[in-house]
C-alpha positions in Angstrom: 60.3 19.8 39.0 56.8 18.8 38.1 55.1 20.9 35.3 53.1 24.1 36.3 51.4 27.3 34.8 51.1 30.6 36.2 48.5 33.1 35.7 49.5 36.6 36.5 48.4 40.5 35.8 50.7 43.4 35.4 51.0 45.9 38.0 49.1 48.6 35.8 46.3 45.8 35.4 46.7 46.5 31.6 48.2 43.3 30.7 47.6 39.4 31.7 49.8 36.8 31.2 50.3 33.1 31.3 53.5 31.0 31.5 54.3 27.4 32.0 56.7 24.4 32.0 55.5 21.2 30.4 58.7 18.9 29.8 57.0 16.1 31.5 53.6 16.5 29.7 55.3 16.6 26.6 57.6 13.8 27.3 54.4 11.6 28.2 53.1 12.3 24.8 56.0 11.5 23.2 56.1 8.0 25.2 52.4 7.3 24.5 52.4 7.9 20.8 55.9 7.3 19.9 56.5 10.7 18.1 59.3 11.4 15.9 61.3 14.7 16.8 59.4 17.2 14.4 55.8 15.5 15.6 57.0 15.7 19.4 58.0 19.7 18.7 54.2 20.2 17.1 52.4 18.4 19.3 54.4 19.6 22.3 53.7 23.2 21.2 50.0 22.8 20.9 49.7 20.8 24.3 51.8 23.7 26.0 49.2 26.4 24.5 46.4 24.0 25.7 47.8 24.0 29.1 47.9 27.7 29.4 44.5 28.1 28.0 43.3 25.8 30.5 43.7 28.4 33.1 41.6 30.7 31.3 38.6 28.5 32.1 36.7 29.7 35.0 35.6 26.2 36.5 37.5 23.0 36.8 35.1 20.9 34.9 35.1 23.4 31.8 37.0 22.1 29.1 38.5 23.1 25.5 39.5 21.4 22.5 42.1 22.8 20.2 42.1 21.5 16.6 44.9 21.8 14.3 44.1 20.6 10.7 46.9 21.3 8.5 47.6 19.6 5.3 51.4 18.7 5.8 52.6 15.1 6.5 51.7 15.3 10.2 48.0 15.4 9.5 45.4 16.7 12.2 46.5 17.4 15.8 44.0 17.3 18.7 44.6 18.8 22.0 42.2 18.7 25.0 42.6 20.6 28.0 40.6 21.4 31.4 40.3 23.7 34.2 42.2 21.2 36.6 45.2 21.2 34.9 44.8 18.1 32.8 45.8 17.9 29.2 45.8 15.3 26.4 46.6 15.3 22.9 47.5 13.4 19.8 48.8 13.8 16.1 47.6 11.7 13.2 50.9 10.8 12.0 53.5 10.6 14.9 56.3 8.8 12.4 56.9 12.0 10.4 60.7 12.4 9.4 61.7 15.6 7.7 65.0 17.2 7.2 66.0 20.3 9.2 64.7 23.5 7.8 67.4 26.2 6.4 68.0 27.7 10.2 69.1 24.2 10.9 66.0 23.6 13.1 63.1 21.2 13.0 60.8 22.1 10.3 57.4 22.3 12.1 56.1 24.5 9.6 56.3 22.1 6.8 55.3 19.1 9.1 51.8 21.3 9.8 51.4 22.7 6.5 48.6 25.1 5.6 45.0 24.8 6.9 43.3 26.0 10.1 42.9 26.0 13.8 39.7 25.4 15.5 39.3 26.0 19.4 36.1 24.9 20.9 35.3 25.8 24.7 32.9 24.0 26.8 31.9 26.3 29.6 28.6 24.9 30.9 26.6 27.1 28.4 23.9 25.4 26.1 26.3 25.2 22.9 30.2 25.2 23.3 31.8 28.5 22.0 33.6 27.8 18.8 36.4 30.0 17.0 38.8 29.5 13.7 41.3 31.2 12.1 44.1 30.1 9.4 47.4 28.7 9.8 49.6 31.5 8.8 53.0 30.2 9.5 52.7 26.6 10.8 55.4 27.2 13.6 52.0 27.4 15.8 53.1 30.2 18.2 52.4 32.8 15.5 49.5 31.0 14.6 48.2 31.1 18.0 49.1 34.9 18.4 46.8 35.4 14.9 44.1 33.4 16.5 43.7 35.3 19.5 43.9 38.8 17.9 41.7 38.0 14.7 38.9 35.3 16.0 38.7 36.8 19.9 39.7 40.3 19.1 42.3 40.4 21.8 45.9 41.5 20.9 48.3 38.8 22.0 51.7 37.2 22.0 52.4 33.8 22.2 55.5 31.9 22.6 56.1 28.1 22.6 59.1 25.9 22.8 60.1 22.2 22.5 63.9 21.0 22.5 64.1 17.5 21.4 66.9 15.2 21.4 66.1 12.3 19.2 63.5 10.7 21.3 63.9 12.8 24.7 62.3 16.1 25.5 65.0 18.2 27.1 62.6 21.2 27.9 59.2 22.6 27.0 57.3 25.5 27.9 55.9 28.7 26.8 54.1 32.2 27.5 50.8 33.5 26.6 50.1 37.5 26.9 47.3 39.8 26.3 46.7 43.3 26.3 43.7 44.1 28.0 40.9 46.8 27.2 42.1 50.4 27.7 46.0 49.5 27.9 47.9 52.7 27.0 50.2 53.4 24.0 52.9 53.5 26.5 52.2 50.0 28.1 51.8 48.6 24.8 54.9 50.0 23.4 57.0 48.6 26.4 55.4 45.1 26.0 56.4 45.1 22.3 60.1 46.0 23.0 60.2 43.2 25.6 58.8 40.6 23.5 61.1 41.6 20.6 64.2 41.0 22.9 63.5 37.6 23.3 65.5 35.8 20.6 64.5 32.2 21.5 62.1 31.0 24.0 63.8 27.6 24.1 67.1 29.2 25.1 65.4 30.6 28.0 63.8 27.5 29.0 67.0 25.5 28.6 68.8 27.8 31.0 66.0 27.0 33.4 64.0 30.1 33.6 60.7 29.7 35.6 57.4 30.7 34.2 57.4 33.3 37.0 60.5 34.7 35.5 59.8 34.6 31.9 56.3 36.7 32.8 58.8 39.4 34.5 61.0 39.2 31.6 57.9 40.2 29.3 55.4 42.2 31.5 57.8 43.7 33.9 59.3 42.8 37.4 56.3 44.2 39.2 53.7 41.7 38.5 51.1 39.9 40.7 51.0 36.2 40.2 47.2 35.2 40.8 47.3 31.5 40.5 49.7 28.6 40.0 48.4 25.1 39.0 50.1 21.9 38.3 50.0 20.6 34.8 49.8 16.8 34.0 48.9 14.5 31.3 45.4 12.7 32.0 43.2 11.0 29.5 39.3 10.4 30.4 39.1 7.3 28.7 38.3 4.2 30.6 37.2 0.5 30.2 33.6 1.4 31.5 33.3 4.0 29.0 34.4 1.9 26.0 32.0 -0.9 27.4 29.2 1.5 27.5 30.0 2.8 23.7 30.1 -0.8 22.4 27.0 -1.5 24.0 25.3 1.4 22.3 26.2 -0.3 19.0 23.2 -2.3 19.3 22.8 -6.1 19.1 23.5 -6.6 15.4 26.8 -4.6 15.0 28.0 -6.5 18.2 27.2 -10.0 16.9 29.1 -9.0 13.5 31.9 -8.2 15.6 31.6 -11.5 17.4 31.5 -13.4 14.0 34.0 -11.7 12.1 36.5 -10.6 14.6 36.1 -12.7 17.7 36.7 -9.8 19.7 36.8 -6.0 20.0 40.0 -4.2 20.2 39.1 -0.2 20.8 42.3 2.3 21.1 42.1 5.5 22.5 43.2 8.3 20.2 44.4 10.5 23.1 46.3 8.2 25.1 47.1 5.2 23.0 45.7 3.1 25.6 44.2 -0.5 24.1 40.6 -2.0 25.6 40.3 -5.5 24.4 36.7 -7.3 25.0 36.7 -11.1 24.5 33.7 -13.2 22.8 32.0 -13.7 26.1 32.2 -10.1 27.3 30.5 -9.2 23.9 27.9 -11.7 24.3 27.1 -10.4 27.7 26.7 -6.9 26.1 23.8 -8.8 23.9 22.0 -10.0 26.9 22.1 -6.7 28.6 20.7 -5.2 25.8 17.5 -7.5 25.9 
């Protein structure tokens, strides 16, 4: 089954939720960036969050960027998502290898380290909206929960899971629920009780739980699914965009590349695609600039 995300609201209109499966997306990120297991888990969790947040955007051309800037060995992570269900991302040091933590699991917290999460949303206004919050655990689900509760002042709960077997992504996905204004104490209490009963999001994913069933377990059986959308990896880079970027460097810089290197090699951070422009192609750029 292909990856997809759902958006739903509770029967009493007091809680909204998102849930997704992202196994194929995370597998593609692992393939493109050759991420080691702990990097696959960290980047996969962040990409899963991005996939769900993409469904909060009102228009398909709107997009957001998640920047996890920790001081751990992974370095920084970037994930970009839009309203169409397209997600891309990268981790600065994909080759990190760490021993398992005391619970016998991938030590994502140590790999991420301390720092901050930054989220930028471009929704067509004159300036993008920006939010930030500190990394409080490094496990990322707790960190995103803290971000929404503090930076966006919306009580939230996030669950993210990625199950890795060496270089294979066995399953990935998660949920994201938010309490809406005027929610009753009773509703909040039931929600907290259901969330606390979930011992492992990864186990539920491994058992094959669907996004709809996951939200029913958290929000109650009587939910209204408002939207379903496919999720896929897609990068916005292209040879034409890289060509325009090189052309914009100016004649002097292009000539310097020709003399020093003989060609230009540009690699996209998000998808690891490499674009090569030979001497003749670079000389054509100089001619076009004059």
